[in-house]
N, C-alpha and C positions, 0 to 999 in steps of 0.2 A: 522371477519366482523365488520365493524364500526357501533356503535349504533347511532340512528338517535336521534335527539333532545328530541322528546317526550320519548323515552326509558331512556335516561339520566335524564330528569326531573322527570320522575315516581319514578325512584330508589331513587334519592336525596331527594324528598320529601314526598316520601311514600304515593303517590297518584296513583290510578290505571291508566294504559297505556290509556285505553279509556277515562277517565275523562280529562286527560293531551290532548290528541288528540282533543278531542271536543272543549276544552276551546281554544287552540291555533287556531282551525279552526275558531271559533267566533271571537276571538281578530283580526286575520288577515283578516276577511271580514269587519272590521269596527266596530264591537261592543263594547261599553264601559263595563267597569268593573261593575258599577251599575247595568246596563242593564242585563248583564250575570247573575249576582248574583241573581237579583230580579225574572227575567223572563225566564230564560234557566235553571232552576234547573234540569229538567229532562236530559238535554244534560250533565250537569257538575256533576250530582250525588249530587246535594245541596252544592257545594263548596261556602264557604263564600268569602267575598271580598278580606280578607287577603290572602287567598290560591291562589286565582286567580292573584291577584298582583304578589304573588311570582312566578307563572308560567310565567306571562308576563315579569318579570325583568330577570328570568333565561333564557327564550328563546331568549330575546334581547341580553343577554351576550353571547349566544352560537353563534348567528348570527353575532356578533362583532368578536368573536374568528375565526369564519369561514373566515371572511373578511381578518383578519390578517393572517391567514394560506394561504390563497391565494396569499397574497402580498408577503409572505416569499418564497413560491414555485416559483413564478415568478422571484424573486430576484436571487435565486439560480441557476435558469434555464439560466437566462442572463449570469451567470458567467460560464455556461457549467459545472457545478459541480453536477447537480441534477441526482442522480442514483435511480433505483427502490426502493433499500432498504431505501434510505433516505427519498425519497417520502412516502413510506409507514410509517415511523417513524413519519412524519410530520402529516400524515393524521390521525393517530391513538393518537396523542398528545391530552390529555384531559383537559388541563389547559394552561393558558397563559405562566406561569413560565416555563413549560416543552417544550413549543413550542419555546420561547426565548433561553432557553438553547440549544436546538438543532441548532437553528439559528446562535448562537453566534460565531462559527468558520468562518462563511460565512458572517458575518455582515462586510460591508464596514467599514474600520478603518482609523482614522487617523495615523500619524506617531507614532509609539511606540518603546520602546527598543527593543522589539522583531523583528519589522519589520525593523529596522536599522541592527540589528545582522545578519537577513536573508539576507538583500542587501549585507552584507560583506562575505557572503558565509559560515556562520556558522552553518547552519541547520544540515548538516551531522554530525558535532561533537555534537550537541544537541542529535541527536539520538542515538550516541554511548553512550553517558553518560545515556540517558534513557534505554538502553538495558542492562546496568550494566555487561556487558561481559569482559570489558577490565580492568585490574588492574592498568596498569601504562597509566593514563589519559594524564600525561605531554606529553608522547611521541606522543600520538595521537594528542594533541593539536597543537604540533610543526608544523605538516603538513599544518595547517591553518593560520599560521603567513604570513601576505601579507601586506606590508606597503602601497602599492598603495590603497589597500581597507581599510586602517585604522586599521588593526590588526598588532600592533607592538609588541605585546608580548605575552607569555603564559597566563598571566592574562587576558589580552584583549580577547584572544579567548575563554578561559574558561567561563569569565563573560559573554560574548556575548552568549554563548551556553545557560548558565543558564537563561538569560533573555528569550530567545525562550522556554525553558522549563517551565518558571514560567507562560507564556502565554498559553502554551498547557494544564498546569494543570488546570488553570483558566477557560479554554473553555472546559473542559471534562464534559460532563453532568453526568457521574457516580460519579463524585466528588462533583459537585454542589448540588445534590439532598440529599445526606447523611448530608452534611454541612447545607444545608437549613433547615433540620429537625432538626438539632442540635441547629441552631439559633433560630427556631421557639418554641422548647420546653424548652430550658434551658438557654436562654439569660438572663442576668441581665440588668436591665435599671439603669443607674447611672446618677444622675444630681449633679452638682457641681455650686456654684455661680461664676460668673466673678468678680474677685479681683477689688475693686475700686467702684463697684456698689451696695454694701451691702444696703445702705440707700436708694437709688433710686429704688431698687428692692425688698423692704422690704415685699410686698404683696406676694413675693415667698420664704419667709424666711423658710417655712417648707421643701423647696427643695434645700436648699443651701448645706446639706450634706446628700443626700438622695440615697438609693439603695435598690432595691428589684427584685424579679424575674418577668420578663416581662409578663410571662403568668398568674400571679397571680394579676398584677396590675389593678384596676378597671379603667373604660374608662375615668371617670372624672379626675383621677389623671394624666393619659396619656396626656389628652388634656391640662390640666393645666401646666405640664412641658413642653411641645412643645410650648405653647403659651409663656412661660418664656424664652425659647430658641430663639424663633422668636422676641422678644422685647429686646433680648441680655443682658438678666440677668442671665441667665443660660446657662450651656454647658452639653449637654445630649449625653451619649454614650451608646450604646446597645452591648453586647459582650457574648459570652458563655466562657467556659473554653478553653483557648487556647491549653491546654494539650491534651483535648479530640478532639479538632480539628486536631490537628496534628497527633493524632493517626490514625484517618481516613485517612489521606494522606499517613501515613507510611504504612498502611495496603494495601492500593490500589497500591503504587508505589514502596516501598523498597523491592527488591527481592534477594539482595546480600549483603556482607559486604566487599567492597573494595572501592578503590579511586573513582570510578564512583559512587556509591551509596552515598558516602560522598558529592560529588559534587551535587549530585541530592537532597540530604537532605537540603543543602544550598538553593537550587532552590526552594523547596517546601516550606520552611519558607519564603522566599522572596515572593513567589506567594501567600501564605496566608495573610501576614501582608499588602503587597502592593496592591494586586488585589481582592483576594477572600473576605477578612473580610470587607472592604469598600464596595464592591458591595452587599454583603449579608446583611450587617447591613441597607443599604438604602432600599433594598427589604423588610426585616422584619419590619423596621420602617414604611414604607408606609403600609404594610399589617395590622399591629396593629393600625395603625392611621386609617385605613379604618373600622377596627372593632369598634374602639372607636367612630368614626363618627357615624356609624350605630346605636350604642346604644344611642349616643346623639340625633340623629334624630328620633329615635324611642319614646324617652322620649318626646321630642318636638311634635311630631305628636299625641301622646297620650294626652298630655296636651292640645293642640289645640281642638283635638276632644271633649273633656270634656267641654272645654270653649264654643266652637261654640253650643254645645247642652245644654248650660246653660237654665233652665227653663224660659220661657218668661213671663212677667207680662201679656202680651196680649194687645189687643185694649183698652187703656184708655186715657182719656185726661191727659196729663203729663206737669207739670212745672218742667223744668230741669235747673239746677244751675251749672255753672263752678265757683267755689269759688275762692276767691283771696282777699288779704289784701290791697295793695297800689292801685291796678288797680280796685278794686271792685269786685263784684259778677255779672257775666252775667246771666242774666234771659231769657229763651225762653218758649214760650207756644205753645204746639203741640196738634194738634187734634187726634183723635183714629186712624187715617191712618199715624201719624207721620209728618203731613203738619205743616209747620212753620206758625203760626198765629200772633205772637208777640214776640218783643224782647226788653229789656232795661238792664240798669245797676243800681245795688243799692250798697252802701257803708256802711254795717253795722259795719264793723270791722276798728281796727286802720289802718291808722291814723285819718280817717274821723269820725268814730263812730256814723254814722247816723242811729241808731238803730230803733227808732220810725218810721221815714220815711219808712225804710225798711220793717218793719212789716206791716206798713198799705198798702204799695205797693204790698206786697205778698198776704196779706188778699183780696185785691181788684181783683187781677188776678185770684186768685182761685175762687171767685165768677163769675168774668166776663166770664171765659172760663170753668167753671164747672169742675174744675180739680179734678182728682181722685187720683192722686199720684204725689209725688215731689221727682225727682231724683237729688241727690247731689253727685257731683264728689268728689274722694277721695284723692284728691291732696292737694296743700296748702290750708290752712283754711278750709279744708273739714269738721273735727270735730267740729270746731267753728260754721260753718254754720248749721251743723246738729243740734247743740244744740239750735241755734237761731230758727229753724223751729220747733222743738219739743216743745218749749215754746209758740208757738203761738197758740191761741185758733180760730178754724175755725168754720164757721156755717154749714159745711158739714163734712161727714166722709173722711178725706185725710190720706193716708198713705205716709210717709217720708222714703226714702231708700238711702242708701249710694251705690254708683255704682263705679266700678272699671273703672277710666277713662284712663287706659293706652292705649296708641294708638290714642286717641282722637285728640291729638295735631297733630299727623301725618296725620290723615284724613283731619283736618281742613286746611292743607297747601297743600293738594293733588289737582291734576287736577280734580279727580272725584267730590272734594267738591266745586272746583271752577265752574265746570260744573252745579251742583246742585244748588249752590247759588251764582251766579256770583255778585250780588249786595250786599253781605254781607261780612263782614271781618272775620278772622279767629276766633275771640272770640265767634262770633254767631255760626258759623259751629261746633266749638268744642262743644258748649252747646247742639246744636241739637244732636250731635253724642251721648251724654250722655244720653239724653232722649230716644233716639231711641234704645239705646243698653238695656235699662231698658224693653222697651216694646217687642223687638225681638232681642235679642243678635246675632243670626246667620245672619239676614238680615243686620245688620249694620257692624259686624265684617268682613264680606267678601269684604268690601271696603277698608280695611287696609291691608297692607302687613304683612303676619303672623309674621315674623321676627322681627316687631316693636310692637307687643302685649305684649311682655315681659313675656311669659311662657315657654321659652326655656332653655337650657343649652348648654353653649359654642356654640350658634348658629352661631357666626361669625367666629369660628375656623374650622368648619366642611366643607366638601365638598359642596359648594353652589349650585351645579347642582343637586346632590343627595337630598339635603334638599328641594330644590324648588319642586322637583318632588314628594317628600313624603307628603309635605305640600299641593299641588295641588290634591293629591289623597284624603288627608283628608277633604279638604273643599270639594270637589266633592262628597264624600261619605256622608258627613253630610247633604248637600244641598238636595242630592236625597233621602236620609233616611227620612227627613222631608217633602219634597214634596214643590213645589212653586206655589202660586197663581198667575196665568199668568196675571190677570187683574190689579194688584196692585203692583207687585215686580218690582224692580229696574233692571237696565241692568246688574250691578254687580252681582246680584243675579241670574238672568236668565242665565248668560253665563257659569255658572257652572253645569246648567242642562245637563244630559247625551246627548251628540250629538249636542249641540247648539253652545256654543263658542261666542266670543265677537261680530263678524259680524252679526250672526243670532239673537243674544239677541237684537242688535240695530233695526233690521228688525222687530222683534216682538213689540217693542215699537213704532216704525214709523207706522206700521199697526194699532196698537191700538190707537194712537193719530189721525189717519185719518179715522178710520171706527168705533170707540167707542169700548166698551168692548167686549171680545169674548164670544159668546153664546154656543159655543161647541168646542170640541177637533177637530172636522172634519174641522172646520173653520181654524184651524192652517195651513192646507195645502195650504191656498190662500196666506199666507205670502211668500215674495220673498225668493226663494232658500231652501224653507221648503219642501225638497223633501221626498219621501216615506220612505227611509233609516232614515232620521232624525224624521220623524214622528215615526217611529218604536221605535228608540232609546229614544225618549224624552216624548211621549204622556203619559205614565203611571206615570211620575214624575210630570207633570203639573197639576194643579188643576184648577177648573172653578166653583167659587161658583154660585149659582142660574142657573146653565146650563140647557138646555133643557133637556138633558139626565141625570139621576140623578148619573150615574157612572161617569160623567166627573168630579165630585168633589171627586174622590176615587183613589185608587192606583190600582185598576183593570184595567189592560191594555186593550185598545180597542179591540185587537185581541181576547180576551176573553169574550166580550159582549155577543156573541151567547151562550155561556156555562150558563151564568146566565139566559139569555132569555129562554133556555131550561130547566132550573131548575124551573123557574116561571111557565112555560107552564106545566109541569109535575105535579104541585100543583095547577094548574087553579087558579093562582093569578098573580099579577103585581109585577114588580121588586121593587117597592115602599114597598108593602107589605112584600116582603122577608126582606127587610131592617129593616123595622119597627117591625116585629113580630117574635121574637126568637123561638116560637113554631113551625112556618112554616119552619125555617131553621133546626130545629131539625129532622123534617122528610126527610130531603135529605139524601139519601144514595150515598156517594161520587163515590164508585164503579161503579155506572151506568153511570157516566160521563167520565170515563177514556178511552181516546183513543190512537191512535199510538203516537200522539205528546203531548197529555196532560195526566200528571200522577197525582198522589195523592199530590205531593208537590205543584203544580199550584193550584190545586182544594182547598187544605187546606189554601192557602194564600187568594184565592177569599172569601172563607167562613169567614175567620178571618176579611177581609176588609167590608164584607157585615154587619158584626155586629156592626163596628164602622167606617163608610165611611169617608174617609179625616181625620182620627184622627191624632193628634200631638204625635209622638212618645217620646217627651221630657217629663221629669218629671214635677209635678205641682209646681208653683211658691211658693217659701217658705219664709216668712217674717224673716228679722234677725236685730239684734240691738246690737251694741258694748256696753261695760260697760260704764254706764253714769259718772263714777268718775275718768275715765282714758282718757286722751285726748293727752298727750305728753309722751315722753319717760322718762322725769322727774317724772312723776306720777307713773312710775313702780317700785314695790318693789319685791324683791326676796320672792318667795313663794305664790304671788299672783296667783289665778286661774281665768282665763278670758275667755270669749267667743271670737272666732276668725274665720276667713274664710280662707281656703287653697287658696293660689293664685299663687303658682308655685310648681311643683314637680320635684326633680332632683334625680339623682342615689343615692346621699348621704343625702337625707332627703327632707322635705317638709317646704316651707316658708307660714307663717301665718300672715294676716293682723289682728291686734288686736286694731286698731283704733288709732295709735300714730305716723302716717306718716313714719314708718320705720318697714318692715316686720320682724318678728323674725324667727329664724330656729328651727325647730324640727329635730335634728340630727336623722339619721336613727336608732341609738340605743336606741332613746327615743321616737320612733313611738307607741311601744307597750311592753308588758312584756315579749314578746318571741323575738327569733332572726327573723329579717326581711331582706330578700334577695333584695326585690324589694318594694320601698315605695308604688307603685301603687297598690299592694295587700292589703293596709291598708287604704290609703286616695284616695280621688279623688278631682279633681279642684272644686272649690266654695262649697266644703263641709262644714258645719257648725261644729266646734269642740270646746271643752274646753281645754285649754292649762295651764300648771303651769309655771310660770316665774323661771328659773334657775339662769340666769345671766343677767345682763345689763351692757355694756360696752359703755358709753355716747360717749367717745372719738372716738371710731372705729365704732360707730353706730352699734353695735352688739347686738341682743337679743335672748339669748338660751332659748328654750321652751321644755316643755315635754308633752307628750299626754299618758303616762303610767298609767294605771289603779291605782287608790289609791293616784296618785299624782295630776292628772288633773280632779278631782272631786271636785264639788261644795257642 
């Protein structure tokens, strides 16, 4: 009996059948991943988002496999070649490769050597050779000489028969399966430089003469080699031992020691070199590319998650600066909500050197707009501008912070930025983005294509559809984990809320503009196309400050308000009292509120939310400063220990901003005093670290750093 999708997924992922079935049911009914993870814990057995996504993706794969299976069955049926036995084989095939192997003999073909030989009537001779019963093969071959059919000699006949055999061998499922295993487990990946392109392809110098076992090659190395091949600097080959491959073929086919078996051996070698090896190399290459893609996408998604959940400064009056030399420093003043109040340009750096005017202007703006924080972009002239700001004496307490401006230029030229600020140029928009990123990184970064933020690894080399899907999942997860204030959030942020999307996000904005701020979650239902289903999916993630109902500014779902009401009634107090008084909450016995549909996981979530309604799950903002004596690569000396911020994490290490306009690399071997298999186990994005300078290559713009204890200690 064929296993259903739930059974397959349950076995593969090690999750109970009931959990898988319930999750698939929720997904197919239109429930989103964040909603299921947060509000349907009883149904899923408290599966987290990653597990739910794994179920979703594997279920979709199996559905696609079924579609391909149906297509193949229909194709063979149209050829009148579908037997009950063949149909059963196809139905029971558990992978795409197995399915395609079964289909291969029936796949419509272009003209091949074998099809030409079959047209010449040589198929019976091929069968005679395969049987290996005839010792005198020449005598048998003579019978097939036919000049009208183009078989003019013994060699023509025997050669044509071998062509037919080669194709039969290539299409044999029992041959391809063990050979595929050999290719997967024992293949070597070999890289060679293309002659005459040594200088042009110097970036790939490490791979000019490179060879290693494919199964041991790390994902980043596979992607690097494949990129070199795509750019035509490298030639890549993937192959196992030919001797071992031929042993498999001999074991399956050679049954005698005579002239027939000798001809069969020639056909086997031809089949392997001309058909099997190229086909399986492509298959294995694609398989390992997919694995490398998956690892790179995982790294990217994890980096993106950490970046999106960077601690926000919060609602402060901010002066943001996009630094520059010749073009000057663009200043913008933002209010606590990120609204643009003022913009202008100063020229404190060469060639203008208008330092005094710049200082006076900054001082006056800080006073005029009650500035609490200054955000300085970390690009060109960033450290010089930071030094300028730090030397200014203000009449009020003002913090100055360097902000990673990666992606700000992409935002400033985007349609989103043009829609937000149609009357301003890209320099103003970019400065606004820098300031807002300090206040609330998540709200600002959702406006930028994640691939442009600069936290990935080989993001342009991987499957773009899979990458986009993973990044979308990550953004959705982060947005819903934090929650969204419906009355102040942008369309770009709202569209990522569970169940909403771009069209409904615009409808929310339109309603808000026409009717003023939302006063309750119930009011959301008045928004055009905001159905009961959408309300179910979205309401728990939307926050309304100063709402009529106190729980409307919390992660408690409206479907559970009655539970909180019952809790309050049991203690003869108000819901506000429950929130404000811990002593009251401690009196609640959760088992009293368990029902058929509501279990302890939901009740525990409710209690957690009541203790801190609407809390931000992100960490608290942490102030950071670069070394005051280091501003450029030329200031670096081997042995220096410097403060830095992790800007990117890859499979081979972590990149650190030490304030010199060029990130340094802490190789995985220098992340800790112990062996590290995954850098994410040691560091996280935006983490403040101390690093020791190991090497500085000014010409190649490479800085080598270490975080090992005893080395990176001040």
